[in-house]
N, C-alpha and C positions, 0 to 999 in steps of 0.2 A: 214509462216514461219515454217521450220520445227523445232523440237526441239531435232535432233539429238545431242549428247555430245561433244563438243571439248574435247580434251585430257587436263589433268591436268597442261601439260606445257603452254597452251595456256590460260587457264583460269588465271594462276598466273602471268605469263610474257607476253602473247601475242605471243609468238613464239615457235616453235619447237626446235629452236636451242637446242644441246646437251651442256650439261656443267657438267664437271667432277667436282666431289666433292672432297674438299680438303681432304687431307690425316692427320689425327691428329696423330703427334709424341708426345711420353711423357717419361721424364726421372725423374722418382719419380715426385715431385711436379710440377716439370718444365713440360710447354706443349706449343706447338706452331701448327701451321695449315701451312702445305706446300702445295702450290697453284700455278701451273705453274712456277716451278723453285723457288719460293719466299718464305718468310716466314711472316705470318700475325699472328696476335693475341696471340703474345707472352705473355704466363702468367707463374706467379708463385703461387702456392697456389689458383688458380683460381682467381688471381688478376691480370690484365692486367699492364704488363710492358712497352712494347713496341708494338706499334700499327703493324708496318711492317718492316722489311728489305729488300729490293728489291735491285737486279742488274737488272737496266734496260738500253735499248739503244733506243735511240729516233732520227729520223729523222730531217730534215732540217726545218719542220712545227711543230716541238714538238709531233707528234704521235709517239706512242709508239710501237714499234715492238713486234709481240707474237712470243717469241724465239720456236723454234721447238728442243725437247729434245730427247737425246738419249745416251744409254747406263747409264740408270738410275738404280741404286744402293741404297737400304735402308735398313739399318740396326738398329735393335733395341734389347735392353736385359732388358728393364725394368728401369735401373739407367744409361742408356744412349742411344744414339741415333747418327747416323751418314748417310748422306745422299751425293753421288757423282753424277755428270751429266756431258754431254757435251753438248752444246747448239749452235745454229745458229740462227742469224738474219740477214735477208735479203728481196731486192725486186729485181726488173730487172735491177737495175742500180748498185748494192753495197752489201756487205757482212761484216759480222764480227761475228767470233766463239770464244767461249770461254769455260773454264772448271770450274765446281764450286763445292765446298764443303762445309757440314754444319755439324758441329758437336754441341750436347747439351749433357750435364751431369747433376744429380739429385742434384749438389749445387745451379744449377741457371746460370751455365755457357754455352754462346753460343758464337760460331764461324763460320763467314759465310765469306769464300775467295774466289775468282776470279781471274783467268788470262785469257787473253785473245789477240788475235790480228786481225788486219784489214787483211781480206781475198785480197780487194780492195781497193783503196782508198774509203774512208768512210766519208761523210760528214753527220755530227751529231751536235744537239745541246746539247746533254746531253749522255755521255756513263759511267756508273759507279754506283756506289751504292747510295742508297736512303735510308734513314732511319725518320720512320714515328713516332712522339711521340704522346700520345691521348689526348685530353684535357680536358675530365672529371676529376675532380681532380688534374689537372696540370697547368691550366690556372691560371696565377697570383701567382703561387708558385715560391718557390726557385729552383735554378740550380746554379751547380758550374761547370764552362766552363772550359777546359784546352785548351790554342790557341795553334796552328801550332807552334809556335816559345818557348812554354814552361812554359808559364804564367798561372796562376790559377785565374781567376775572378769569384767574386760572383755576382750573378744575378739572373733575374726572368725571367719566363715564361710570354709574354705578357697577359695583362688582355683585354683590348681594341685593336682589331686587326690592327696589326702595316702594313702601307702601305710599307715600304721597311724592308729588312732582320734586323732583331732585334739582330741576334748574327754572329757575322763574323770569320773569320779566325780559325775553328776550328780542335781539335784534339780528345775533348772527353767531354762528358756532363754526370752531372750527375745529379738525382733527386728522391726523395722521391715516392714511388710508393704505399705504404703502411704504416703506421705506424709504425716508427722506421726501416723500410727496404728501403734503395736506390738501384738503378740500375746505374752501370756506362757503360755508350755506348763509344766504342773507334774505332775511324775510322780513318784508314791508306791508304796510296797509292795516296793520293791527299790532296789538301786542301780544307775542307768542310764548308759549312756557312748553314745558317737556314732562312727559310722564314714561314710566318703564312699562312699557306694554309686555315683557316678559309675564307680569300679571297675571295675563287673561291667555296666556300659553301663545303669543304672537313673538316671533324672532325679530323685533326691532326695540328702539327707544323711539317714541312718538312724539314730535315737536306740531302743535297744533295752534291754530289763531283762537284768541278768545278764552282769557285765563277763568279757570272754573270757580274762582273765588267771586265771578259778575253772576247775577241771577241767569238761571236757565230752568225750561225753556224762555227764550225771548222773542219778541215779535218785530219780523222788518216790515215796517209800515208798507202799504202798497205804494210803489214808485222810488221808496228809498233805495240808493243805491250804493254798493261796494267795490271798492278797487285794490288790487293786491298782488304782490309779486313775490316769487321766489328765484334767486339767482346762486349759481355757483361759479367756483373758478379753482384754479388750481396755484396752490404756492409749492415753492421750491421744485424740486427735479421729479418731473413728469415720469413714470414707470413707462419703458417699452412696451410692445406687445407680447404676450406670454406666447407660447409655442404650442403645441398639439397636445391635447388633454391626455393625461397618462391613464392608466387602470387604476380603477380604487383598490388600494392595498388593504388587507385585513389580517392582522396578526392576534393569533389568540394567546395570550399571557398566563399570569398565575392566576391561582385559587383567589376569589374573593370571598366566599361563604356559599351558603345554600341559596340554591334556586328558590325565590319566593314562592309561595302557594298563590294560586290563580283563582279569583273569584268570579262571581257574575252577579249581576244584579236583576231584582224582580219586583215590580209593580204589581199591588193588587189585581190591577186591569187585565194584566198578561198571564195570571197565574193558571188560567182554563185553559189558555192555547199552549202554554208549557206542559200542561198535565199531558194534553192530548198527544204531545211529541215527544213524551217521555224516552221511550225507547231510542230514539236517536240521541236526544239530549245527553241521556245517561254516557254515550259514548266519548263524551268529552271529559267528564271525571273532573268537573271543579271542586278546588278543594272547600269552598264557602259559597254562600248564596247571601246577598245583603238585599234583605226585605225591609221594603220602604214603607212607612205606616205614618198616616197624615189623616186625622180624623174630619179636617176640613174638607176632606174630598170624600168622606163617607165612610172611610174604612172603619172596621169594626173588627169582632172577634171572629166573623166570617173570613175577614180578609186575611187575618193572620194566619189562622188554620189553613187556608188554601194554600199560602205560601210556604209553611212549615211542610206540608204535605209534597210540594213540588220539592224542597231541600232535602227531605227525609229519602223520596224516591231517587234522587239523584245520588243518597250516600254522603252528603256533604252537610258542613256544619251550617247552621244556621246564626246570621248575624242580624240585629235588629237596627234599623236605623228610624228614628220615630220623632215626630215634630212635637216640641210641646207648645201648645197655642196660647196657653193662659198668662198672664203676668202675676195678676191676683189670683192665688188659688192652684198654683203650678205644683205644690206638692200635691195637693188632691188630686189632681190629674196623672199625675206620675204614680201614684199610690194606685187610681184605678187602673192604668195600664199593667202595672207589675200584677193586679190580682187578675186580670185576664190571661197574662202568659202563665202565670201558675197554674191555672185551671187548664191551660192546654196541655200540661207534663212533658212538653218539649221544650226544655230550657234554651233560650239564646245563648251561642259561647261567647259573644261579643254584643253589649249594648251602647248604641249612640245615641244621646239624646241632646236636640238641637232647639233653640227658640226659633219661633216663627218669624219673630222679627230679625234674627240675622241671616235669612234666606233672601233678603233685600238688600241691597247695597247702599252702605253710606259713605261719604266722601271723608277722608281723615280727619279734616276740619269740621265736618258737620256735626250737627247734634244727633246722636244715637238715639233710638226710638226706646221707649220703654222696655226693659228687658229682665227677667230675673237673671240674678247672679249665676255665673256659669260654675262658679266652685261649689255653690249651693245645690245645682242641679247635679253635678258629678257626685257631689257625697251622698245626695239621696239615692241615686242612680245605683251607686256600690251596696246601699242599704237593703234595697227593695230587690235587687236582683242579684243575690247571693251566688258567688260561683263565675258570673260574668266578668269578664274584662271592659272595663268600663272607657268609652272613647269621647274624645274632646275634639272641637276643632268646628268645621264648617261642612253643609251637606250641599254647599255650593261650591264656588271656585277658589282658586288660590290667593285671587285679590282679595277676598273678605276675611280669610285667616289671617293672611298678612296686616290687614287693615285693622283687626280688632284680635288680638292675638290670647289664646286661650290659656287659661292658668293649668300649663302641663304637669304640674306638679299634684293636681288631683284626678289626675288620668293615667291611664295603663296605656294609652296610644292616641296619636292624634290624626286625623284624618281631613282630608278635602277631595275635592273631583277636579276634572277638567272638560273642558269642550274647547275643540277647534274653530267654533263658529261666532264668536262672541262679536267679530271686528268684521270678517270677511267671510264670503262662501264661495271663494273660487279654490280650483284645486291645489295651485300652487300655494296659496296662504294656508291651506289644511294642512300640506305636509311639512313646510317649511317652519311651520309653528312648533314642531318636533324640538327644534333646535333648543327653544326654553326651558327643556325639563331637566338638564343637569343644575342651571341656576336655580329652578324651583327647588330642588331637592339640597342643594347647598344651603340655601334661603331658610327653608323651615328648619334642616338641623340647627341653623345658627341662632334660633330663636326656642327650639323646644329642648336643647341639650341632648342629653343622652336617651331622651324618651323615645320609641320606634314610632314609627309614622306608616299609616298605611293610605294609598292612593283608590280612587274609584268609588263606584262605578262610573267609568269613563269611556266616552265613546267620540265619534265626530259632533253626532247632535247633540242637543242641550237637555238634559233632563229637567233644568227649571231655569228660568231667566230673572236672575236678579237687580236688571236693569230696566225693566218693562213688567208689563201684565203678564206675559206668559212668553214660552218659544213661539217662535212664528208657525202659524199653521201651513203646511204646504201639500194642498191637495192636488197641486199639479205636478208633485215629486220632482223639483227642480232644485238646481245650487243657489243657496240663498244663504245669507247670513240667521243666525239665531233659528234654524231648524230645528225641530225636534225629530221629526223624520226626515232622514237625510238619504237621500239614494246613494252615494257612496257606501253605506254600509253593506250593499249587497254587492258590490264590485271588489276588483283585484285593488284597488287604491283604499278601500276600508280593512283589507287583511293586510297590507302592507301597514298601516297607519296603527293596526293594533300591536304588530309585532314591534315597529321601531318604539311604540309607548313603553310596551314592557320592557325591551332591552335599554333604554335609557335609564328606568327608574330602577330596573333592579340593578343595574351597575351602579348606582348611586345611593344605596342604602335602605330601598324602601322594603318593609317589613311583611307588606302584604300588596297585591296587587290586581283590581277588580277591572275587568272590562265589560262594559256594554250590560246586555242583557241575555234572554235567552230566545224569545219572540218579541214580536212587536217593535216599536222603532229603532229599537237597539239589540235588535235579535240576530241570531246565526242561523235560522232557517226559516223557511217560507210560514207565513201564518196568514190569515185572510186579514186585509185591515182596510180599512177606511179610505188610505191611499193606493192609488196605483202603483204597482211593483211591476217594472215592465220585464217581460219573459217570463218571470217567476210567477205572474198570475195564471199563465197557463200549464207551465212545466212545473211548477214547485221545485223542491229540492233543497241544497245546502247552497248556503253562502260561502264565499271563499275564506271568510272570516271564523268558519266553524272549524276549519283543518289548522288554522293557527292556535286557537283557543285549547283545541284537543292536543296539537303537540306540546304548548307549553305547560299545560296542566300536568301532563304525563312527567315534566321534567321537576317536579316537584323534590326536593331535599336533593337533589344531585350536586355536585360541585359547581357552582356558578364561577366561568373563566373570564378572565378581563379581556375584552377586545380592544385594540388599538385600528381606527379606522381613517384614511387618509381624506377622505372625503364624508365626513357622518352627514352633512345635508343630503346626499344623494343615496347613500345606501347604510343601512344599519343592520346589526347581527347580534346575535345571543348564542354564545357559547356555552356547553357544560360538559363535565365529564361524568357520564353515567355510572353506577353502581357496577355495571357488567366491565367497567373499563374502559369501554369506548367513548370516544367525543363526538358530541354532537354539536353541528354548527346550522344556525337558520339565519338566511340572508334575506333582506326585504329591498327592493328597488324602488325608491320614493319618488323618482324622475318619471316625467312621462316620456322618457328616451331610452333607448337601450344602453347600458352599462356594462364595460368590462371589468371583472373583478378579479383580483389575484389574491387567492387566499393562503397561498403559502404550502410548501413542499409536503408539509405533515397530513394534507388531506388528499394528497395524489394516491388513488387506489380506492379511497373510500367510494361509498354508494348514496348517489344524490337522484333526489326528483323534484321536478321544478310544477308550482302552480302556477300556470301564465294562463293565455290567451288560450291558446291550442288546448290546454287541459280542462278548460273552464266547464264545459259540459259532463265529463268524466268527476270530475270534482263535486259538480252539483249532484252527481249520484251515488257516490260511493264514499262513504265516511272513512273509511280505512286508506284512502287515495295516498295520502303521503306517507305511508307506510310502505308501499309498493317500490322503494328504491331499487331500480335494477340495474341503471346506467352506472359504470365504472368511471370513476374521474380520473383522467388519465394526464392531465395538466393540470397546474395549479391556478390556469386561467380560464374563465368562463363567461359568458355573455348573458344577462338578465337582462330580459324583454321589458317594457315599462310596467313597473308596479308588480313584478313577479316575485314570489315567493319560491325560495330554495333551501331544501334540508338535505345536509352532508352528514353521514354516520361514518366513522373511522372503522376500521376491523372487520 
């Protein structure tokens, strides 16, 4: 293999797709990032008040249009800023045009207004403003709401993740963002309501225009106009500007229990390529392989046999997740599957059966489609798959299991998966969504009680799309919401995401954690695909995430140690005490900037190795790359480059 260096973009993100950096707008202590016509990270004194204000246009499948901006004008004088532009959103069938103006002043006031009209009859699920509130320092805290009919209500942001809208009929909402400082967010032009976006692995509460109780999709007739506005102001004592950023401190604490076993996903269409790469894949040593089975996709006995063969070659347990396609006669369908499995003489250690109807989303207040009783499915599975642990839950996302909570008493464990691409496809949304995982674990434990829960197979990309026909096709291999094959799976960002996902759920009580797959869209090494794979199509090799999965899998059964992290949004960590008495610490930089980390004196003298931009090609060639820690840690402080992984071993 040639060692020709890929570009920095490919190393970090797996794609050469250019991304225009956000523009920082400042007015005194007020700052906001202007990106693609919208505002993100609105801060005062360096403290986040509002995560985002966006005017968005969506189609009938909830896909968000990328607006084409024109006549962009930005004015700043240090004490205020103003932005104006025209925008068009369209596809081959329809178009909507709007004009926007954004103003900010040094006293913390922000005003974002938009006026638009449908250029054609325009079918949409949502067109208008969306406001995102952060969750750090906000979850469970007080809020004051002004309703659309003028009432004032004192309430709280949800602590546990709410399956339905926690706040309805909104005109304004106020919350404290710093001691003694409150931000008032007022929304005009329609009735707004809030949903708990942590359901979809987003790190925010989302206040959006047009209540979901109204019919959707809906049509804006040609020429129909919209006029909306969102404004912010500060009440109380505004905070002063913060000082220089301090290093991220990481402290390793008490034993939490054993490190959960790590698994991988496998679909029949990837079994052949996984079998061809088995020599490399076996070096990961996953504890289990989740084999997906759905007769609607043509899966049959040969499909099961091919996946079992891969699991056996990896010396891993085989788990079965199978879709039950019938409502009438579901008993016969499950019995038929059990006969096929019995003939294969390779029993699955865990079996999870899910009705096909549960793989599509239903609003909490909506009419649920016909479905066999879940308790009957679980009982029948226990009878027909003797010796297997029986799972309950959803093959889709936490949202669906939160809306339709399974009869946990009839299952041995509960399961669900995640994707980072339900609502947005940009790099920062992908990583910041990891903040939602602790609340997700806390919430699922609240409604399943002491029953264990397993998560995954999960990846940045979407295995299934409960909200549309299918995940987005991505023939050009770009960043976009609802991707199935996402380029960041091949980059350092994908490796950092996987480590952080495992870190959050292992610390918060997951029984087992499955990440991605072996080959294909969620794979850990190159296999030929229908979509381009920049650099790897010529040079092949291992993706950075290969090394993360290999390292975490080998920690199975070691003592998981608690970690306290001063900035968990920026850096995540997994710490374990191995059977040989050594402590192993894994770090992941989740930001696009270099970060200084202080790991404490106990790791001084340990051996470290980094998987970063400089090591990308060597890591692509060498499965044991992260075993070769030669550098002695002479100081508790180190610098992690963007999306870098670091492994430290004491002793």
